N, C-alpha and C positions, 0 to 999 in steps of 0.2 A: 420779778416785777413785771417784764415784758408779758409773762401768761396772766397776771393778773389784769394789766391793761385789754391784752385781746380780749379776755373772758368779759370784763365791763363793755367792751364793744360788741360783743355778742348779745350781750343781755339788753344794751341800748336797741341794738337792730331788731332784736325780738318785739320789743315791746313797742318801738315804732309801727311794726308790721301788724301786731295783733291790738292796739289802740285805737281808739278813735283821733282822728287827726287833731281834733281840737283839745281833746285830753293829754295828749301827747305833748303838744306845744305848751300847754298850762303846766304842764308835769315839768318839762324841760326846762323853761323859764323859772319854775320854783329852783330847780336843782342849782340852775347857775345864779340865783340871787342867794340862796345858801351859801355857796361857794365862796362868792363876794362878800358876803356878809363875815364868814368865819375868817377870811383874809384880812379884812380891816379890824376885826376883833383883835387877830393876833398881832396886828401893826401897833393897833391901841396900847395892849397889854404887854407888849414885848421885853420892855424893859422892868415891869414888876415881875414877869414870869422868870428873867433872867436873875433878878434879885432875890426870890425867892428860893430857886434852885441852889444859887449860891450859898445863901443862909443857909439850905440843909445840907449843902455838901462841907460847910466848917462846922455846922454844928447840929448833930441829930437830935437834939433835945431842943431844937428850933420849935416854937409854937405857931401851928398851922393846922387847917382843919386835916381830920384822919385821912378822910379820901385823899388829900393830895400827898402826904406821905405816902399812902399804899402805893400810889401811883408812880410817884417818885423813885419808890422801892423798884418797882417791875421796871420803870424805864432805865434805871442802874443797872438792873440785872440784865436786861436785854442787851443793853449798850455794850456790856462788859462781853457778853457772848458773842456779839456780833465783833468787837475787837481782837476777841482771841480766836476767832475761825478766821478773821482778816490775817491775822500774824501767821497763824498756822498754816494758810493757803499758799501764803509769801512763801514762806522756810519751805515748804515743799516745792513751789516751783523753783526756788532756788537750787534746791537736791539736784530736782531731775535736770536743771539746765546744765549741771556740772558733771551729770553723767556722759562717758565717753565711750565707745564702743569696746577700747582696751579693758574698762573694768566689768564688762558684761559677761558671765560665763555662760556655757550652756551645760545643762544636764541632760545626761544621756540615762535612760531608766529601762530596766530588762523588760521583755514582756509581761505583762499581768495575767496570772493565771487565774481563770473562772472557774466557778464552779459548774457552771451549765456548758463549759466546753468552748473551746475556739472558733466555732462556725457559727453563722447565723442561719437559724432555722425559720424557713418561710413556710407557711400554711399553703398548701396547693389545695384546690377544689375539684 
């Protein structure tokens, strides 16, 4: 997410440098207005959204717009992937934390035979 934020910052600086100052300020205020409107909409419909999600979780035949069902399925799949990766990462972290030097073994290999020989050949001019 940090990379995404830094890319957004680079995009904003690029726009600021190449756009007319008045146009950029108008763009920036419009973008801030959209963000505020989205936050207000989310706060307004929060209970309804939670209710729809709960109904979809409880009953897969719940009647709702097909787009909402499709996005809900996508949301669930993405969330499950996230949780599985998080669980896997925590498991692997626990495994690596429990490893001590007595469990680590060294492996000795014999020299590898090469078809081209043992020496490095450098082209001389």
